[in-house]
Backbone bond lengths (Angstrom), bond angles and torsions (degrees), N, CA, C in turn:
res aa  C-N    CA-C-N  psi(-1)  N-CA   C-N-CA  omega(-1)  CA-C   N-CA-C  phi
1 X - - - 1.454 - - 1.521 109.89 -
2 X 1.329 116.29 133.31 1.459 120.68 170.77 1.524 108.17 -78.35
3 X 1.322 117.00 145.40 1.455 121.69 179.54 1.527 108.69 -125.18
4 X 1.344 115.74 128.02 1.456 121.80 176.47 1.522 108.19 -121.57
5 X 1.347 117.61 138.63 1.461 120.49 -177.63 1.530 112.73 -84.28
6 X 1.312 115.91 141.81 1.464 123.03 171.12 1.519 108.10 -109.46
7 X 1.330 117.01 132.92 1.454 120.81 178.99 1.525 110.16 -77.14
8 X 1.319 118.66 134.03 1.469 121.35 176.85 1.528 110.88 -58.08
9 X 1.340 115.35 137.77 1.457 120.36 177.91 1.513 114.54 78.44
10 X 1.325 117.71 4.51 1.462 121.29 -179.64 1.516 109.35 -133.85
11 X 1.343 116.67 134.53 1.460 120.28 177.48 1.527 110.72 -65.38
12 X 1.314 115.86 143.61 1.460 122.62 170.63 1.530 105.64 -94.17
13 X 1.332 117.26 124.76 1.456 121.31 -171.02 1.531 110.53 -110.12
14 X 1.321 115.15 127.49 1.463 122.62 176.62 1.528 108.13 -110.66
15 X 1.319 116.94 132.02 1.464 122.21 176.98 1.527 108.58 -119.33
16 X 1.320 115.90 119.26 1.463 120.84 -178.45 1.528 111.07 -103.38
17 X 1.330 115.43 132.47 1.456 122.31 169.80 1.523 108.15 -111.11
18 X 1.335 116.70 155.09 1.460 118.30 -175.60 1.520 111.68 -149.48
19 X 1.326 114.90 147.90 1.466 122.34 170.57 1.525 112.02 53.18
20 X 1.330 115.58 49.61 1.459 119.94 179.09 1.528 111.48 -66.07
21 X 1.319 117.68 -38.34 1.466 123.04 169.84 1.522 114.78 55.31
22 X 1.309 118.64 19.83 1.463 119.56 -179.74 1.530 110.01 -65.91
23 X 1.316 116.07 143.13 1.455 120.95 175.49 1.522 109.81 -124.89
24 X 1.320 115.92 165.26 1.471 121.22 -171.18 1.517 112.66 -52.92
25 X 1.334 117.82 -43.77 1.465 120.89 -176.40 1.523 112.66 -65.37
26 X 1.335 117.27 -21.58 1.468 120.99 -178.76 1.525 112.32 -89.56
27 X 1.328 116.63 -4.47 1.451 120.84 -176.33 1.521 113.19 -92.44
28 X 1.330 116.93 0.56 1.453 119.65 177.48 1.528 110.27 -63.82
29 X 1.327 116.13 143.01 1.457 121.44 -180.00 1.526 110.34 -55.71
30 X 1.324 116.68 128.26 1.452 121.01 178.95 1.513 115.03 89.91
31 X 1.332 118.28 -8.65 1.468 119.70 178.75 1.535 108.93 -62.29
32 X 1.339 116.80 136.26 1.452 121.32 -176.18 1.528 112.18 -56.34
33 X 1.340 117.13 -43.85 1.454 119.71 -177.90 1.524 111.31 -63.48
34 X 1.329 116.35 -39.06 1.465 119.04 177.90 1.530 110.93 -65.74
35 X 1.326 116.65 -41.51 1.462 119.50 178.17 1.522 111.69 -59.20
36 X 1.346 116.05 -45.34 1.459 119.80 -179.17 1.525 110.67 -66.33
37 X 1.326 116.08 -43.39 1.466 119.69 179.82 1.524 110.90 -60.64
38 X 1.325 117.25 -49.71 1.461 120.28 -176.84 1.520 111.71 -63.88
39 X 1.325 117.14 -40.23 1.461 118.68 177.42 1.534 110.49 -64.46
40 X 1.333 116.11 -44.03 1.461 119.77 -178.29 1.515 111.15 -57.92
41 X 1.315 116.53 -50.51 1.458 120.63 -176.52 1.523 110.91 -67.76
42 X 1.322 117.48 -48.71 1.467 119.98 -175.22 1.519 111.45 -67.05
43 X 1.337 117.57 -38.24 1.464 119.54 -179.93 1.528 110.81 -69.13
44 X 1.332 117.08 -41.86 1.458 120.04 178.56 1.529 110.77 -62.30
45 X 1.321 116.87 -43.39 1.465 120.63 178.83 1.524 110.72 -64.00
46 X 1.330 116.88 -42.04 1.465 120.55 -179.76 1.517 111.59 -62.82
47 X 1.332 116.73 -39.07 1.464 120.25 -179.62 1.533 112.07 -73.20
48 X 1.330 115.22 -46.24 1.467 121.07 -169.88 1.519 112.56 -83.39
49 X 1.340 115.70 -33.06 1.464 122.02 -176.27 1.538 111.10 52.90
50 X 1.326 116.00 63.29 1.464 119.79 -174.66 1.522 113.39 -72.98
51 X 1.329 114.17 153.19 1.460 121.53 171.08 1.521 110.89 -89.50
52 X 1.332 116.32 -20.35 1.459 122.78 179.79 1.518 108.61 -148.90
53 X 1.325 116.02 136.75 1.467 122.45 172.95 1.519 107.56 -109.10
54 X 1.326 116.80 130.06 1.461 120.78 172.35 1.524 108.51 -115.77
55 X 1.330 115.59 154.01 1.468 121.24 -179.48 1.520 107.53 -131.27
56 X 1.331 116.25 113.97 1.467 119.95 -171.89 1.532 112.92 -92.24
57 X 1.320 116.12 51.32 1.452 121.34 165.28 1.519 117.36 87.96
58 X 1.342 113.84 171.35 1.462 123.83 -172.03 1.529 109.90 50.38
59 X 1.316 112.92 55.20 1.454 121.32 -179.78 1.517 110.02 -67.51
60 X 1.344 115.66 -41.49 1.462 121.19 173.36 1.525 107.65 -149.29
61 X 1.316 115.64 -166.45 1.452 121.95 -179.25 1.522 110.24 -93.24
62 X 1.301 116.27 150.67 1.454 121.35 179.33 1.521 110.61 -55.40
63 X 1.327 115.95 134.32 1.456 120.98 176.56 1.515 115.10 86.25
64 X 1.335 117.80 -7.37 1.463 120.35 -177.25 1.527 109.46 -92.81
65 X 1.331 115.44 82.06 1.466 120.44 -178.71 1.523 111.70 -61.75
66 X 1.343 115.74 -40.39 1.461 119.37 -175.55 1.524 111.28 -63.57
67 X 1.326 116.99 -40.23 1.465 119.88 -178.78 1.524 111.08 -69.86
68 X 1.339 117.08 -42.34 1.460 118.63 177.57 1.533 110.77 -60.36
69 X 1.329 117.16 -41.16 1.463 120.78 -179.82 1.526 110.95 -67.19
70 X 1.339 116.67 -41.69 1.466 120.28 179.31 1.516 110.62 -62.94
71 X 1.326 116.78 -45.26 1.455 120.81 -178.77 1.529 111.33 -65.08
72 X 1.329 116.98 -38.34 1.467 119.69 176.38 1.526 110.49 -62.03
73 X 1.332 117.06 -44.90 1.462 120.56 178.04 1.529 111.33 -63.12
74 X 1.329 116.39 -38.20 1.460 120.45 -178.42 1.532 110.84 -65.33
75 X 1.327 117.26 -49.69 1.463 119.08 177.94 1.525 111.12 -63.50
76 X 1.322 117.28 -35.87 1.461 121.03 179.00 1.527 111.81 -64.65
77 X 1.333 116.68 -29.03 1.461 120.97 -173.85 1.527 113.34 -65.47
78 X 1.334 117.71 -18.20 1.465 119.57 -179.22 1.526 112.31 -81.24
79 X 1.331 116.85 -11.48 1.458 119.79 177.90 1.512 113.80 70.34
80 X 1.334 116.83 21.51 1.465 123.48 -179.17 1.525 108.14 -113.74
81 X 1.326 119.76 137.08 1.470 118.84 175.99 1.531 110.59 -54.04
82 X 1.319 116.21 135.03 1.464 119.81 178.15 1.521 109.15 -137.04
83 X 1.319 114.66 148.07 1.466 120.05 -171.04 1.525 109.55 -140.06
84 X 1.339 117.93 117.31 1.459 120.95 -179.42 1.526 112.84 -103.45
85 X 1.327 115.28 159.20 1.461 122.14 164.02 1.521 107.68 -122.47
86 X 1.316 116.06 156.75 1.456 121.11 -179.77 1.531 110.48 -78.05
87 X 1.335 115.53 141.90 1.453 121.41 172.22 1.514 110.60 -103.65
88 X 1.324 116.68 177.13 1.465 119.47 -178.59 1.522 112.00 -62.07
89 X 1.340 117.90 -36.78 1.468 119.40 179.53 1.525 111.48 -73.60
90 X 1.317 118.06 -34.08 1.471 120.23 174.00 1.521 110.57 -62.93
91 X 1.324 116.69 -26.29 1.465 123.10 -172.42 1.533 114.62 -94.42
92 X 1.316 118.75 3.35 1.457 119.41 -166.11 1.524 116.45 -86.43
93 X 1.301 118.92 -10.06 1.464 119.75 -174.18 1.521 113.64 -105.66
94 X 1.306 117.80 19.75 1.454 120.00 175.14 1.511 113.82 92.25
95 X 1.336 114.54 167.86 1.460 121.79 -172.60 1.524 113.12 -62.25
96 X 1.330 117.30 -37.51 1.468 119.85 -176.99 1.524 110.85 -65.16
97 X 1.332 116.75 -44.16 1.458 119.37 179.07 1.525 110.92 -65.37
98 X 1.330 116.55 -45.19 1.462 120.62 -178.79 1.525 110.21 -60.85
99 X 1.322 117.34 -41.95 1.463 120.96 177.97 1.521 110.70 -62.26
100 X 1.337 116.74 -36.81 1.461 120.32 177.93 1.518 112.27 -66.05
101 X 1.332 116.63 -40.14 1.467 120.31 175.44 1.523 109.84 -62.27
102 X 1.327 116.08 -43.64 1.456 120.22 178.47 1.527 111.16 -59.96
103 X 1.316 117.21 -38.04 1.472 120.63 178.59 1.530 111.06 -63.87
104 X 1.340 116.33 -35.60 1.471 120.20 175.41 1.524 109.92 -62.58
105 X 1.326 116.51 -45.00 1.460 120.05 178.14 1.534 110.88 -61.29
106 X 1.337 115.83 -45.02 1.458 120.43 -176.48 1.526 112.23 -64.94
107 X 1.326 116.06 -26.46 1.462 120.27 179.59 1.529 112.54 -84.27
108 X 1.331 116.60 -9.63 1.465 120.46 -179.05 1.523 109.87 -77.70
109 X 1.298 116.31 135.72 1.464 121.37 -170.99 1.524 112.85 -61.46
110 X 1.336 117.49 -39.81 1.459 120.38 -172.57 1.526 113.30 -106.27
111 X 1.327 117.19 6.15 1.457 120.61 -176.77 1.524 111.20 -84.47
112 X 1.332 115.94 133.40 1.460 122.63 171.34 1.526 107.31 -101.20
113 X 1.331 115.97 118.79 1.463 118.82 -176.62 1.520 108.99 -163.88
114 X 1.319 115.35 143.08 1.463 121.71 170.82 1.512 108.19 -135.21
115 X 1.309 116.87 139.58 1.462 119.88 176.61 1.524 111.12 -67.81
116 X 1.320 116.85 -45.14 1.458 120.50 -177.06 1.512 111.50 75.06
117 X 1.319 116.39 -175.02 1.465 121.56 -179.19 1.523 110.26 -66.30
118 X 1.332 116.60 132.64 1.469 120.62 -177.19 1.524 112.20 -63.41
119 X 1.328 118.04 -24.74 1.463 121.25 178.16 1.533 112.05 -67.22
120 X 1.330 116.63 -16.04 1.465 121.19 178.40 1.516 111.83 -101.66
121 X 1.343 117.53 5.21 1.453 120.69 -176.27 1.513 109.96 102.95
122 X 1.334 116.60 -139.78 1.461 120.76 179.35 1.525 108.93 -142.19
123 X 1.323 115.48 115.21 1.452 119.53 177.28 1.506 113.15 100.90
124 X 1.339 116.45 63.52 1.466 122.11 172.93 1.521 106.88 -121.29
125 X 1.321 116.81 113.60 1.461 120.77 -174.88 1.513 109.33 -158.13
126 X 1.332 116.09 170.62 1.459 122.16 -176.01 1.520 109.35 -124.92
127 X 1.326 115.82 137.55 1.466 122.48 173.24 1.519 107.60 -114.36
128 X 1.310 116.85 120.79 1.461 122.38 -179.54 1.521 108.96 -104.38
129 X 1.325 116.16 132.38 1.462 122.36 176.11 1.526 107.37 -105.12
130 X 1.323 116.19 119.47 1.458 121.28 -174.47 1.521 111.62 -116.00
131 X 1.320 114.99 142.12 1.463 121.63 171.05 1.515 108.29 -118.87
132 X 1.337 115.86 117.45 1.474 121.78 -178.73 1.535 111.28 53.92
133 X 1.334 115.66 40.39 1.455 121.53 176.81 1.515 115.22 82.56
134 X 1.346 117.23 -2.00 1.467 120.55 -179.94 1.526 109.90 -105.38
135 X 1.342 118.79 129.08 1.472 120.19 -179.82 1.521 111.41 -72.43
136 X 1.340 116.62 121.16 1.469 120.96 179.89 1.527 112.00 -104.39
137 X 1.320 117.11 -17.97 1.467 122.14 179.07 1.516 108.34 -158.98
138 X 1.324 116.02 149.11 1.462 120.77 173.62 1.519 108.37 -139.15
139 X 1.325 115.88 140.18 1.460 122.37 178.16 1.523 108.53 -108.48
140 X 1.327 116.51 121.76 1.460 121.57 170.14 1.528 107.34 -87.48
141 X 1.317 116.51 112.17 1.464 122.29 178.69 1.526 106.75 -99.37
142 X 1.358 117.49 116.70 1.457 119.26 -169.02 1.522 112.08 -135.82
143 X 1.315 114.77 146.88 1.462 124.05 -179.56 1.528 109.62 -87.74
144 X 1.334 116.91 115.46 1.468 120.77 179.60 1.527 112.83 -91.84
145 X 1.336 117.38 5.94 1.471 123.02 171.09 1.538 112.13 69.63
146 X 1.318 115.74 -162.71 1.465 121.18 -177.45 1.523 111.41 -113.65
147 X 1.337 116.68 -65.60 1.463 120.65 -178.29 1.525 110.07 -130.21
148 X 1.331 115.36 161.19 1.455 122.78 179.88 1.526 107.88 -135.61
149 X 1.320 116.62 131.50 1.461 121.98 -179.97 1.522 109.41 -105.73
150 X 1.326 116.19 131.13 1.459 120.42 179.39 1.530 109.63 -135.65
151 X 1.316 115.90 161.57 1.451 122.77 179.55 1.526 109.13 -112.73
152 X 1.330 116.95 128.36 1.464 119.96 -177.79 1.531 111.30 -83.26
153 X 1.331 115.81 -177.66 1.464 121.26 -176.04 1.521 112.82 -63.83
154 X 1.326 117.28 -20.05 1.464 121.64 179.09 1.525 112.59 -92.91
155 X 1.336 116.08 4.88 1.451 119.84 179.26 1.518 114.26 82.28
156 X 1.333 117.54 9.60 1.455 121.40 -179.97 1.522 110.78 -90.93
157 X 1.322 115.17 141.73 1.460 121.01 -177.60 1.528 110.57 -91.28
158 X 1.334 115.59 140.27 1.463 121.56 179.64 1.519 110.24 -135.49
159 X 1.317 114.88 155.63 1.453 122.08 -179.80 1.524 108.79 -117.07
160 X 1.327 116.96 129.25 1.458 120.59 -179.93 1.523 108.96 -136.33
161 X 1.338 115.96 -177.86 1.462 119.82 179.26 1.528 111.02 -65.00
162 X 1.325 115.53 160.16 1.451 121.62 -175.20 1.519 113.09 -68.44
163 X 1.330 114.95 166.38 1.459 122.85 -179.68 1.523 108.61 -150.79
164 X 1.318 116.50 162.98 1.454 120.72 171.38 1.520 108.46 -69.22
165 X 1.341 116.96 134.81 1.462 118.85 -178.71 1.534 110.72 -87.86
166 X 1.330 115.43 173.74 1.467 120.42 -174.42 1.528 112.03 -62.55
167 X 1.332 116.81 -35.57 1.467 119.16 179.38 1.526 110.45 -66.82
168 X 1.318 116.90 -36.93 1.459 119.59 176.57 1.527 111.87 -64.26
169 X 1.327 116.09 -40.45 1.461 119.06 179.48 1.531 110.64 -65.31
170 X 1.323 116.92 -38.09 1.467 120.11 176.43 1.526 110.23 -65.72
171 X 1.325 116.68 -40.50 1.470 121.46 177.39 1.518 110.31 -62.15
172 X 1.325 117.17 -44.16 1.469 121.06 176.93 1.531 110.34 -57.03
173 X 1.311 116.75 -46.29 1.466 120.58 -177.96 1.527 111.13 -62.02
174 X 1.327 117.07 -42.65 1.466 120.81 179.44 1.523 111.16 -64.17
175 X 1.341 116.27 -48.00 1.461 120.13 179.84 1.528 110.91 -62.81
176 X 1.321 115.89 -39.46 1.459 120.19 -178.47 1.532 111.32 -64.84
177 X 1.320 116.58 -40.48 1.465 119.68 177.81 1.527 111.07 -64.48
178 X 1.327 117.24 -38.03 1.457 120.49 176.70 1.523 111.22 -63.65
179 X 1.333 116.33 -39.60 1.457 120.48 178.77 1.523 110.97 -66.71
180 X 1.317 117.00 -43.06 1.467 120.05 179.01 1.521 110.92 -62.74
181 X 1.323 116.76 -36.14 1.465 120.12 178.48 1.526 111.05 -64.61
182 X 1.334 116.43 -24.55 1.464 121.08 178.44 1.534 111.48 -91.91
183 X 1.332 117.05 0.96 1.460 121.05 177.40 1.504 115.23 94.19
184 X 1.335 117.87 11.80 1.463 121.24 178.87 1.527 109.20 -84.14
185 X 1.320 116.57 122.14 1.466 120.91 -176.66 1.524 112.79 -117.32
186 X 1.333 118.04 2.90 1.460 121.14 -178.16 1.520 109.14 -137.17
187 X 1.335 116.96 121.96 1.460 121.23 178.54 1.524 109.54 -136.67
188 X 1.326 115.17 165.75 1.462 122.34 176.35 1.514 108.52 -136.05
189 X 1.315 115.87 152.58 1.463 123.06 177.26 1.517 108.65 -113.26
190 X 1.328 116.50 125.10 1.467 122.66 177.19 1.521 108.10 -116.75
191 X 1.328 116.96 121.82 1.463 121.99 176.12 1.520 108.12 -151.19
192 X 1.315 116.75 176.41 1.455 118.83 -176.23 1.526 112.86 -88.18
193 X 1.307 117.28 -49.37 1.461 121.96 -172.67 1.530 110.82 -88.64
194 X 1.328 117.69 136.57 1.468 118.46 173.36 1.524 111.43 -62.69
195 X 1.324 115.65 152.39 1.467 120.88 173.13 1.529 109.17 -87.14
196 X 1.321 116.09 169.44 1.459 121.09 -177.01 1.529 111.77 -57.69
197 X 1.323 117.81 -32.97 1.459 121.85 -177.50 1.528 112.62 -60.64
198 X 1.325 118.09 -18.98 1.470 119.73 176.28 1.530 110.76 -63.22
199 X 1.337 117.15 -35.61 1.468 119.60 174.38 1.523 110.37 -60.02
200 X 1.320 115.36 -49.30 1.458 120.93 -175.73 1.528 111.31 -64.07
201 X 1.330 115.84 -44.83 1.463 120.10 -179.83 1.524 110.99 -60.77
202 X 1.317 116.83 -43.92 1.461 120.82 179.89 1.519 111.35 -63.67
203 X 1.332 116.20 -46.19 1.469 120.39 -178.46 1.519 111.50 -62.35
204 X 1.322 117.43 -35.42 1.459 120.99 -178.94 1.522 112.52 -77.96
205 X 1.337 117.49 -23.84 1.462 120.66 -170.09 1.526 114.43 -97.79
206 X 1.329 117.27 -41.03 1.460 120.07 -173.49 1.517 112.59 -79.41
207 X 1.330 115.82 147.01 1.452 120.65 170.99 1.527 108.84 -68.38
208 X 1.293 116.89 153.78 1.459 121.42 -177.93 1.529 111.18 -76.75
209 X 1.344 114.76 151.10 1.464 122.69 172.87 1.530 113.54 58.10
210 X 1.322 115.45 42.88 1.470 119.55 176.74 1.525 109.98 -73.49
211 X 1.318 116.61 133.23 1.456 122.28 173.52 1.528 107.57 -97.37
212 X 1.336 115.05 88.86 1.466 118.76 -174.34 1.522 112.54 -59.94
213 X 1.333 117.24 -31.47 1.466 120.05 -177.36 1.525 111.77 -62.73
214 X 1.333 116.56 -28.06 1.467 120.17 -177.52 1.519 112.99 -111.73
215 X 1.315 116.63 11.90 1.459 120.56 179.88 1.522 109.12 -94.61
216 X 1.314 116.27 122.71 1.457 119.69 179.84 1.527 109.93 -63.68
217 X 1.311 116.15 130.17 1.457 120.81 -176.45 1.519 110.98 -78.64
218 X 1.335 115.49 133.66 1.464 121.93 174.30 1.529 107.58 -118.09
219 X 1.324 115.98 128.09 1.466 119.52 -172.02 1.522 113.21 -62.48
220 X 1.311 117.22 -58.54 1.463 118.70 -169.78 1.520 111.75 -142.53
221 X 1.347 116.20 38.96 1.447 119.48 179.52 1.523 109.73 -124.17
222 X 1.314 114.85 156.91 1.457 120.83 178.97 1.525 107.89 -89.19
223 X 1.323 118.23 95.03 1.458 120.82 -172.20 1.533 111.02 -102.56
224 X 1.311 116.21 136.02 1.465 121.06 -169.58 1.515 114.91 -69.25
225 X 1.317 118.40 -16.92 1.464 119.01 178.77 1.520 112.04 -65.34
226 X 1.331 117.72 -26.24 1.459 121.42 -176.13 1.517 113.51 -105.61
227 X 1.334 117.07 -38.10 1.456 120.47 -169.28 1.523 112.35 -105.44
228 X 1.301 115.41 145.75 1.459 120.50 175.65 1.528 110.49 -67.45
229 X 1.313 115.82 155.15 1.460 120.77 178.86 1.525 110.34 -58.77
230 X 1.316 115.49 136.98 1.453 120.51 175.95 1.509 115.41 84.48
231 X 1.346 117.56 -2.59 1.461 121.34 -179.79 1.523 109.78 -87.09
232 X 1.325 117.02 133.66 1.459 121.90 176.14 1.524 108.20 -94.75
233 X 1.325 116.04 102.27 1.466 119.93 -175.54 1.519 109.97 -162.81
234 X 1.326 115.19 156.35 1.462 122.24 172.98 1.518 107.74 -140.50
235 X 1.341 116.33 163.46 1.452 120.55 171.90 1.508 114.28 101.27
236 X 1.343 114.71 -170.80 1.457 122.02 -173.81 1.525 110.77 -133.99
237 X 1.326 114.74 162.22 1.465 122.02 175.67 1.521 107.49 -131.58
238 X 1.330 115.54 87.70 1.448 121.32 -176.20 1.531 112.88 -87.87
239 X 1.318 118.28 -7.16 1.463 120.83 176.44 1.518 109.72 -143.09
240 X 1.324 115.78 163.60 1.454 120.61 179.22 1.516 111.85 -63.14
241 X 1.318 115.65 153.42 1.460 121.41 -178.03 1.528 109.90 -77.44
242 X 1.319 116.43 124.03 1.462 122.02 -177.25 1.504 112.25 -93.19
243 X 1.316 116.43 62.93 1.467 121.82 179.55 1.519 109.97 -111.86
244 X 1.323 115.94 163.48 1.461 121.20 171.70 1.527 107.99 -53.88
245 X 1.331 117.05 131.25 1.464 120.15 -171.15 1.528 113.32 -86.99
246 X 1.329 117.76 4.44 1.462 121.26 173.37 1.528 108.25 -119.69
247 X 1.320 115.54 149.28 1.466 120.37 -178.24 1.524 110.54 -53.78
248 X 1.342 115.94 126.95 1.463 120.53 -176.22 1.527 113.27 -104.48
249 X 1.326 118.09 -8.04 1.455 121.25 177.49 1.514 115.47 76.21
250 X 1.334 117.45 0.17 1.463 120.01 -174.22 1.526 111.09 -65.57
251 X 1.313 116.76 -45.97 1.465 119.51 -175.67 1.528 111.07 -61.14
252 X 1.311 117.50 -40.13 1.469 120.44 179.24 1.520 111.33 -63.66
253 X 1.329 116.93 -37.28 1.470 120.23 177.45 1.525 110.29 -65.62
254 X 1.332 116.83 -41.23 1.462 120.04 178.41 1.525 110.93 -64.25
255 X 1.318 116.97 -43.33 1.465 120.10 177.92 1.521 111.49 -60.05
256 X 1.321 116.13 -44.14 1.464 120.37 -178.37 1.527 111.50 -65.85
257 X 1.335 116.92 -30.08 1.465 120.45 -179.36 1.511 113.63 -72.85
258 X 1.339 117.52 -25.41 1.464 124.80 171.38 1.527 114.97 67.55
259 X 1.319 119.53 12.23 1.463 119.59 177.63 1.527 112.64 -118.23
260 X 1.303 118.64 -30.43 1.467 120.58 -173.55 1.523 110.06 -77.15
261 X 1.343 115.28 115.47 1.461 121.94 -177.94 1.527 112.64 -107.37
262 X 1.337 116.45 -15.17 1.464 120.23 -179.13 1.526 109.79 -138.13
263 X 1.331 115.83 140.99 1.463 123.09 170.99 1.521 106.86 -125.03
264 X 1.328 117.18 129.37 1.460 121.90 -178.07 1.521 109.31 -124.39
265 X 1.344 116.09 124.36 1.460 121.31 -178.71 1.535 110.02 -131.92
266 X 1.332 115.32 173.04 1.457 121.76 173.25 1.514 109.44 -122.49
267 X 1.339 115.46 -125.54 1.471 123.86 170.98 1.520 114.01 77.52
268 X 1.318 118.37 -54.34 1.463 121.50 -179.05 1.526 107.96 -95.14
269 X 1.328 115.71 98.24 1.463 122.15 -164.38 1.520 114.48 -62.58
270 X 1.326 117.49 -28.57 1.464 118.98 -173.95 1.541 111.74 -115.64
271 X 1.317 115.28 24.51 1.459 122.05 164.42 1.525 107.47 -107.68
272 X 1.308 117.31 138.77 1.470 118.58 -179.91 1.526 112.46 -143.27
273 X 1.358 116.66 26.64 1.461 117.76 -174.05 1.522 113.99 -82.08
274 X 1.342 113.34 158.40 1.458 123.79 165.94 1.532 106.23 -119.71
275 X 1.318 117.74 129.90 1.458 121.37 177.22 1.533 109.06 -131.13
276 X 1.333 116.49 125.87 1.464 120.61 172.21 1.523 107.98 -76.09
277 X 1.327 116.30 113.50 1.461 121.63 -173.31 1.520 109.47 -121.67
278 X 1.321 116.52 100.03 1.466 122.31 178.31 1.532 112.20 53.19
279 X 1.332 115.24 42.15 1.457 120.12 174.57 1.514 115.55 93.65
280 X 1.331 118.01 -5.60 1.463 121.57 176.55 1.528 108.22 -119.89
281 X 1.317 116.78 130.41 1.460 120.37 179.31 1.528 108.59 -87.10
282 X 1.346 115.03 112.37 1.465 121.44 175.95 1.521 107.73 -89.28
283 X 1.339 116.69 127.83 1.456 121.18 -169.43 1.525 111.52 -131.67
284 X 1.312 115.12 143.83 1.456 121.95 165.65 1.522 108.52 -100.32
285 X 1.319 116.25 136.06 1.451 120.05 171.71 1.526 109.68 -77.22
286 X 1.312 115.75 152.91 1.455 120.58 171.33 1.525 109.14 -71.07
287 X 1.324 116.52 138.57 1.463 120.13 176.24 1.521 110.14 -71.08
288 X 1.333 115.12 149.37 1.459 121.64 -176.14 1.525 110.24 -114.97
289 X 1.326 117.47 108.04 1.451 122.13 177.07 1.512 113.67 88.19
290 X 1.347 116.50 171.87 1.463 121.62 -170.33 1.520 115.85 -92.57
291 X 1.328 118.79 -9.43 1.460 120.18 -172.26 1.518 111.64 -61.14
292 X 1.320 116.58 146.81 1.464 125.69 -174.21 1.529 107.88 75.98
293 X 1.323 119.52 -96.40 1.465 122.11 174.12 1.517 108.32 -149.36
294 X 1.311 116.66 155.26 1.462 121.05 -176.52 1.515 109.86 -162.51
295 X 1.313 115.89 174.86 1.454 124.78 162.92 1.521 105.07 -119.88
296 X 1.346 118.09 121.78 1.469 119.70 -174.56 1.519 114.72 -54.80
297 X 1.340 117.76 -28.44 1.457 119.18 -179.76 1.522 112.46 -84.72
298 X 1.343 117.50 -0.94 1.468 122.08 174.52 1.521 108.77 -114.75
299 X 1.306 116.31 56.08 1.463 122.71 -173.97 1.519 110.33 -124.88
300 X 1.341 116.15 134.93 1.458 119.27 176.62 1.511 112.68 149.89
301 X 1.321 116.35 -134.31 1.456 121.99 -179.85 1.516 109.67 -146.35
302 X 1.321 116.51 176.10 1.457 122.30 -177.16 1.526 109.16 -124.14
303 X 1.323 116.11 132.99 1.459 122.49 -171.43 1.525 110.26 -109.68
304 X 1.322 116.11 133.62 1.466 122.62 172.18 1.523 107.69 -120.90
305 X 1.322 116.53 124.79 1.458 122.02 -179.29 1.529 109.10 -104.86
306 X 1.314 116.00 126.67 1.459 122.58 -176.20 1.517 109.53 -109.76
307 X 1.343 116.02 125.91 1.460 122.06 173.71 1.532 108.62 -105.60
308 X 1.318 116.49 -170.47 1.466 119.92 177.19 1.528 111.90 -67.54
309 X 1.341 116.79 -10.45 1.464 121.37 178.86 1.527 112.74 -109.75
310 X 1.332 117.29 16.98 1.457 120.63 179.83 1.518 111.80 99.45
311 X 1.330 116.92 -160.46 1.465 121.86 -177.52 1.525 109.25 -70.58
312 X 1.326 115.71 122.78 1.461 121.20 -178.44 1.520 112.16 -104.79
313 X 1.333 116.97 -18.91 1.462 119.75 -175.37 1.520 109.42 -156.59
314 X 1.326 115.52 143.25 1.460 121.51 170.67 1.520 107.34 -136.54
315 X 1.313 116.56 131.70 1.463 120.46 179.42 1.528 109.47 -154.45
316 X 1.323 115.31 161.85 1.452 120.93 177.64 1.531 110.26 -88.59
317 X 1.317 115.17 142.79 1.459 121.92 174.70 1.535 107.25 -110.74
318 X 1.338 115.43 101.67 1.463 120.69 -174.70 1.522 110.53 -82.66
319 X 1.330 115.88 139.95 1.466 121.72 176.54 1.526 108.47 -123.12
320 X 1.310 116.18 119.46 1.463 123.27 -177.14 1.529 109.89 -88.59
321 X 1.325 115.88 116.25 1.471 121.04 177.08 1.521 111.08 -116.38
322 X 1.324 116.87 24.96 1.461 120.33 -174.38 1.524 112.67 -62.59
323 X 1.334 117.57 -28.26 1.461 119.24 -179.67 1.524 111.80 -68.86
324 X 1.336 117.69 -17.55 1.466 120.64 177.73 1.526 112.27 -86.42
325 X 1.318 115.77 -8.41 1.461 120.26 -175.45 1.526 109.81 -102.51
326 X 1.318 116.93 109.67 1.467 119.77 173.53 1.529 109.22 -72.91
327 X 1.309 115.41 -48.18 1.477 121.53 174.99 1.510 107.10 -145.50
328 X 1.306 116.27 156.59 1.462 121.27 174.38 1.519 108.89 -144.27
329 X 1.325 115.77 123.07 1.468 119.07 179.29 1.518 108.75 -122.52
């Protein structure tokens, strides 16, 4: 476990970026996407002044060594500890490529990263935030893989989005018990792909037959046009949820562990909701930069503030780059 100190009487601030998706051709000096990305990251960091930066996957495209290396150097340049997890696109070129990306991270001066057991993927580790030697928060950083193959009741094979495997869930349980033995009662899970429970949370929370195209967007308020009465939630769902389409058991494991209060994922670039789901807040991170696809008004990072009692607040930090956009189609 990595250990980072929290100063007494001061919040420990985590800033998450997600789905940067930069590729080599976009890294040329003066390229519009690079300008937007650099402004987004630097402005968010300047405003938030984080103690830790996390990156929830899809850092670049599979096979793009140059972009992964550039992005690692860029995050390293701020001199702030930063911790990534692999996304589905980072994971697409096989074990050798993924291991090479991990080696780039491991060679970065300020990067916190462990490969972990290869049977669990690449990049499963824990970051503990301590105040005066006592753990007040822990982040489970986990690899949600790329794809998952399952067999239905008729014996037919299907391919769906990735999920945490059984060995990872056992690892989570072991690490969580060790943390509880040390007095840690508040943890968060950071990964790229949503878990199956995101489907359930969305279905239970949203009003039926929403016309998102004509629904006025509200940044961080619980507005009745979208959410059912009594639901604690904010944000929007502009695209379908990209989670494993069969029950993965992850949410039940988190509930049984009794410490994880927040889950933060990326993957779905134009979803940004937070939903309180049976005592655990399921969250989408804000997408960072324009690469792949985006909505310019859903650009920035996501902030988690840690007190002596764990995470007290999570919110999006929006960065407006509209002046850099002459047109966008």
